[in-house]
N, CA, C and O atoms as CSV, one atom per row, in Angstrom:
chain,resi,resn,atom,element,x,y,z
A,1,UNK,N,N,-5.131,-9.874,-3.362
A,1,UNK,CA,C,-4.200,-8.829,-3.024
A,1,UNK,C,C,-2.810,-9.184,-3.534
A,1,UNK,O,O,-2.095,-8.333,-4.062
A,2,UNK,N,N,-2.439,-10.440,-3.373
A,2,UNK,CA,C,-1.128,-10.866,-3.842
A,2,UNK,C,C,-0.997,-10.686,-5.348
A,2,UNK,O,O,0.066,-10.304,-5.837
A,3,UNK,N,N,-2.056,-10.956,-6.077
A,3,UNK,CA,C,-2.025,-10.783,-7.531
A,3,UNK,C,C,-1.800,-9.323,-7.903
A,3,UNK,O,O,-1.030,-9.026,-8.816
A,4,UNK,N,N,-2.466,-8.414,-7.202
A,4,UNK,CA,C,-2.285,-6.987,-7.477
A,4,UNK,C,C,-0.855,-6.545,-7.186
A,4,UNK,O,O,-0.257,-5.821,-7.982
A,5,UNK,N,N,-0.309,-6.969,-6.069
A,5,UNK,CA,C,1.058,-6.600,-5.692
A,5,UNK,C,C,2.056,-7.178,-6.682
A,5,UNK,O,O,2.987,-6.490,-7.101
A,6,UNK,N,N,1.871,-8.426,-7.055
A,6,UNK,CA,C,2.780,-9.065,-8.003
A,6,UNK,C,C,2.706,-8.393,-9.372
A,6,UNK,O,O,3.734,-8.190,-10.019
A,7,UNK,N,N,1.508,-8.051,-9.811
A,7,UNK,CA,C,1.353,-7.355,-11.086
A,7,UNK,C,C,2.070,-6.015,-11.056
A,7,UNK,O,O,2.712,-5.634,-12.036
A,8,UNK,N,N,1.970,-5.302,-9.955
A,8,UNK,CA,C,2.688,-4.034,-9.827
A,8,UNK,C,C,4.187,-4.262,-9.932
A,8,UNK,O,O,4.876,-3.561,-10.673
A,9,UNK,N,N,4.682,-5.224,-9.207
A,9,UNK,CA,C,6.126,-5.500,-9.220
A,9,UNK,C,C,6.606,-5.913,-10.605
A,9,UNK,O,O,7.682,-5.496,-11.034
A,10,UNK,N,N,5.830,-6.718,-11.304
A,10,UNK,CA,C,6.207,-7.135,-12.660
A,10,UNK,C,C,6.240,-5.963,-13.636
A,10,UNK,O,O,6.945,-6.005,-14.644
A,11,UNK,N,N,5.474,-4.919,-13.332
A,11,UNK,CA,C,5.424,-3.735,-14.186
A,11,UNK,C,C,6.261,-2.588,-13.637
A,11,UNK,O,O,6.133,-1.448,-14.085
A,12,UNK,N,N,7.118,-2.891,-12.667
A,12,UNK,CA,C,8.018,-1.907,-12.063
A,12,UNK,C,C,7.256,-0.706,-11.491
A,12,UNK,O,O,7.620,0.448,-11.715
A,13,UNK,N,N,6.190,-1.014,-10.748
A,13,UNK,CA,C,5.338,-0.012,-10.117
A,13,UNK,C,C,5.374,-0.244,-8.612
A,13,UNK,O,O,5.289,-1.383,-8.154
A,14,UNK,N,N,5.500,0.831,-7.846
A,14,UNK,CA,C,5.464,0.732,-6.389
A,14,UNK,C,C,4.039,0.372,-5.965
A,14,UNK,O,O,3.124,1.173,-6.155
A,15,UNK,N,N,3.833,-0.822,-5.392
A,15,UNK,CA,C,2.472,-1.248,-5.037
A,15,UNK,C,C,1.775,-0.317,-4.060
A,15,UNK,O,O,0.570,-0.098,-4.182
A,16,UNK,N,N,2.491,0.233,-3.103
A,16,UNK,CA,C,1.861,1.133,-2.122
A,16,UNK,C,C,1.392,2.420,-2.780
A,16,UNK,O,O,0.282,2.882,-2.515
A,17,UNK,N,N,2.221,3.001,-3.630
A,17,UNK,CA,C,1.855,4.244,-4.316
A,17,UNK,C,C,0.682,4.001,-5.265
A,17,UNK,O,O,-0.247,4.806,-5.347
A,18,UNK,N,N,0.743,2.881,-5.976
A,18,UNK,CA,C,-0.326,2.552,-6.920
A,18,UNK,C,C,-1.658,2.370,-6.191
A,18,UNK,O,O,-2.673,2.939,-6.593
A,19,UNK,N,N,-1.649,1.574,-5.120
A,19,UNK,CA,C,-2.883,1.296,-4.399
A,19,UNK,C,C,-3.460,2.566,-3.771
A,19,UNK,O,O,-4.670,2.787,-3.818
A,20,UNK,N,N,-2.608,3.392,-3.191
A,20,UNK,CA,C,-3.082,4.641,-2.584
A,20,UNK,C,C,-3.736,5.536,-3.636
A,20,UNK,O,O,-4.792,6.117,-3.388
A,21,UNK,N,N,-3.109,5.647,-4.807
A,21,UNK,CA,C,-3.655,6.490,-5.867
A,21,UNK,C,C,-4.952,5.917,-6.409
A,21,UNK,O,O,-5.911,6.658,-6.628
A,22,UNK,N,N,-4.997,4.609,-6.631
A,22,UNK,CA,C,-6.200,3.962,-7.166
A,22,UNK,C,C,-7.371,4.120,-6.195
A,22,UNK,O,O,-8.480,4.452,-6.612
A,23,UNK,N,N,-7.135,3.889,-4.931
A,23,UNK,CA,C,-8.220,4.026,-3.954
A,23,UNK,C,C,-8.720,5.459,-3.859
A,23,UNK,O,O,-9.905,5.686,-3.613
A,24,UNK,N,N,-7.836,6.421,-4.050
A,24,UNK,CA,C,-8.240,7.828,-3.997
A,24,UNK,C,C,-9.045,8.238,-5.234
A,24,UNK,O,O,-9.914,9.106,-5.145
A,25,UNK,N,N,-8.763,7.617,-6.392
A,25,UNK,CA,C,-9.370,8.054,-7.644
A,25,UNK,C,C,-10.545,7.201,-8.126
A,25,UNK,O,O,-11.360,7.683,-8.913
A,26,UNK,N,N,-10.651,5.966,-7.682
A,26,UNK,CA,C,-11.590,5.025,-8.290
A,26,UNK,C,C,-13.059,5.443,-8.139
A,26,UNK,O,O,-13.862,5.175,-9.032
A,27,UNK,N,N,-13.415,6.075,-7.059
A,27,UNK,CA,C,-14.819,6.445,-6.839
A,27,UNK,C,C,-15.304,7.507,-7.820
A,27,UNK,O,O,-16.485,7.527,-8.167
A,28,UNK,N,N,-14.423,8.381,-8.267
A,28,UNK,CA,C,-14.814,9.473,-9.152
A,28,UNK,C,C,-14.562,9.189,-10.631
A,28,UNK,O,O,-14.873,10.019,-11.485
A,29,UNK,N,N,-14.007,8.035,-10.931
A,29,UNK,CA,C,-13.651,7.709,-12.308
A,29,UNK,C,C,-14.799,6.977,-13.001
A,29,UNK,O,O,-15.349,6.024,-12.448
A,30,UNK,N,N,-15.164,7.414,-14.206
A,30,UNK,CA,C,-16.210,6.693,-14.948
A,30,UNK,C,C,-15.749,5.268,-15.281
A,30,UNK,O,O,-14.554,5.012,-15.432
A,31,UNK,N,N,-16.691,4.369,-15.391
A,31,UNK,CA,C,-16.386,2.964,-15.655
A,31,UNK,C,C,-15.538,2.806,-16.927
A,31,UNK,O,O,-14.642,1.964,-16.974
A,32,UNK,N,N,-15.815,3.596,-17.930
A,32,UNK,CA,C,-15.085,3.492,-19.193
A,32,UNK,C,C,-13.599,3.812,-19.039
A,32,UNK,O,O,-12.794,3.419,-19.884
A,33,UNK,N,N,-13.226,4.518,-17.973
A,33,UNK,CA,C,-11.822,4.904,-17.772
A,33,UNK,C,C,-11.106,4.033,-16.746
A,33,UNK,O,O,-9.952,4.305,-16.416
A,34,UNK,N,N,-11.757,3.000,-16.236
A,34,UNK,CA,C,-11.131,2.122,-15.248
A,34,UNK,C,C,-9.834,1.470,-15.741
A,34,UNK,O,O,-8.929,1.271,-14.930
A,35,UNK,N,N,-9.699,1.128,-17.026
A,35,UNK,CA,C,-8.425,0.552,-17.469
A,35,UNK,C,C,-7.212,1.458,-17.230
A,35,UNK,O,O,-6.079,0.977,-17.195
A,36,UNK,N,N,-7.441,2.754,-17.069
A,36,UNK,CA,C,-6.335,3.679,-16.759
A,36,UNK,C,C,-5.693,3.356,-15.413
A,36,UNK,O,O,-4.547,3.733,-15.164
A,37,UNK,N,N,-6.422,2.664,-14.551
A,37,UNK,CA,C,-5.912,2.366,-13.218
A,37,UNK,C,C,-5.119,1.065,-13.148
A,37,UNK,O,O,-4.556,0.737,-12.103
A,38,UNK,N,N,-5.072,0.333,-14.237
A,38,UNK,CA,C,-4.262,-0.890,-14.252
A,38,UNK,C,C,-2.788,-0.506,-14.118
A,38,UNK,O,O,-2.377,0.527,-14.648
A,39,UNK,N,N,-1.991,-1.306,-13.429
A,39,UNK,CA,C,-0.608,-0.911,-13.129
A,39,UNK,C,C,0.215,-0.462,-14.330
A,39,UNK,O,O,0.946,0.523,-14.229
A,40,UNK,N,N,0.118,-1.159,-15.474
A,40,UNK,CA,C,0.933,-0.785,-16.621
A,40,UNK,C,C,0.469,0.535,-17.233
A,40,UNK,O,O,1.296,1.312,-17.710
A,41,UNK,N,N,-0.816,0.799,-17.230
A,41,UNK,CA,C,-1.331,2.069,-17.736
A,41,UNK,C,C,-1.067,3.187,-16.739
A,41,UNK,O,O,-0.764,4.316,-17.124
A,42,UNK,N,N,-1.183,2.867,-15.459
A,42,UNK,CA,C,-0.953,3.843,-14.388
A,42,UNK,C,C,0.488,4.344,-14.432
A,42,UNK,O,O,0.736,5.541,-14.287
A,43,UNK,N,N,1.423,3.441,-14.630
A,43,UNK,CA,C,2.841,3.819,-14.694
A,43,UNK,C,C,3.094,4.773,-15.860
A,43,UNK,O,O,3.772,5.786,-15.694
A,44,UNK,N,N,2.560,4.461,-17.023
A,44,UNK,CA,C,2.745,5.320,-18.189
A,44,UNK,C,C,2.154,6.697,-17.978
A,44,UNK,O,O,2.739,7.705,-18.376
A,45,UNK,N,N,1.004,6.734,-17.356
A,45,UNK,CA,C,0.359,8.031,-17.088
A,45,UNK,C,C,1.165,8.853,-16.092
A,45,UNK,O,O,1.318,10.063,-16.261
A,46,UNK,N,N,1.686,8.193,-15.043
A,46,UNK,CA,C,2.492,8.891,-14.035
A,46,UNK,C,C,3.765,9.457,-14.653
A,46,UNK,O,O,4.166,10.574,-14.326
A,47,UNK,N,N,4.402,8.705,-15.538
A,47,UNK,CA,C,5.616,9.188,-16.195
A,47,UNK,C,C,5.306,10.355,-17.118
A,47,UNK,O,O,6.101,11.289,-17.225
A,48,UNK,N,N,4.161,10.312,-17.784
A,48,UNK,CA,C,3.769,11.404,-18.670
A,48,UNK,C,C,3.455,12.671,-17.880
A,48,UNK,O,O,3.750,13.777,-18.335
A,49,UNK,N,N,2.854,12.514,-16.691
A,49,UNK,CA,C,2.501,13.669,-15.869
A,49,UNK,C,C,3.719,14.279,-15.191
A,49,UNK,O,O,3.768,15.491,-14.981
A,50,UNK,N,N,4.712,13.442,-14.841
A,50,UNK,CA,C,5.852,13.920,-14.079
A,50,UNK,C,C,7.138,13.291,-14.627
A,50,UNK,O,O,7.631,12.318,-14.056
A,51,UNK,N,N,7.692,13.828,-15.725
A,51,UNK,CA,C,8.899,13.243,-16.314
A,51,UNK,C,C,10.088,13.254,-15.355
A,51,UNK,O,O,10.991,12.431,-15.504
A,52,UNK,N,N,10.117,14.154,-14.381
A,52,UNK,CA,C,11.216,14.206,-13.422
A,52,UNK,C,C,11.261,12.952,-12.556
A,52,UNK,O,O,12.329,12.574,-12.076
A,53,UNK,N,N,10.123,12.303,-12.351
A,53,UNK,CA,C,10.094,11.083,-11.552
A,53,UNK,C,C,10.843,9.955,-12.246
A,53,UNK,O,O,11.288,9.010,-11.594
A,54,UNK,N,N,10.983,10.048,-13.550
A,54,UNK,CA,C,11.707,9.040,-14.309
A,54,UNK,C,C,13.187,9.053,-13.917
A,54,UNK,O,O,13.838,8.009,-13.926
A,55,UNK,N,N,13.714,10.215,-13.580
A,55,UNK,CA,C,15.106,10.326,-13.183
A,55,UNK,C,C,15.338,9.724,-11.815
A,55,UNK,O,O,16.421,9.206,-11.539
A,56,UNK,N,N,14.332,9.784,-10.952
A,56,UNK,CA,C,14.464,9.262,-9.585
A,56,UNK,C,C,14.380,7.743,-9.556
A,56,UNK,O,O,14.854,7.122,-8.605
A,57,UNK,N,N,13.797,7.143,-10.560
A,57,UNK,CA,C,13.614,5.684,-10.574
A,57,UNK,C,C,14.864,4.932,-10.908
A,57,UNK,O,O,14.851,3.702,-10.954
């Protein structure tokens, strides 16, 4: 758990938001798309989906 939290922090990702989203999505995601849930990929996807969130950060 500490490794996941630290990885999020190193990638400037909110660990609570990341974990909540990953737990909600992981069951329905095909194995081939699991790398999308890694913190650095997750952050890029979130910014692409919601550019306004970039202003709040």
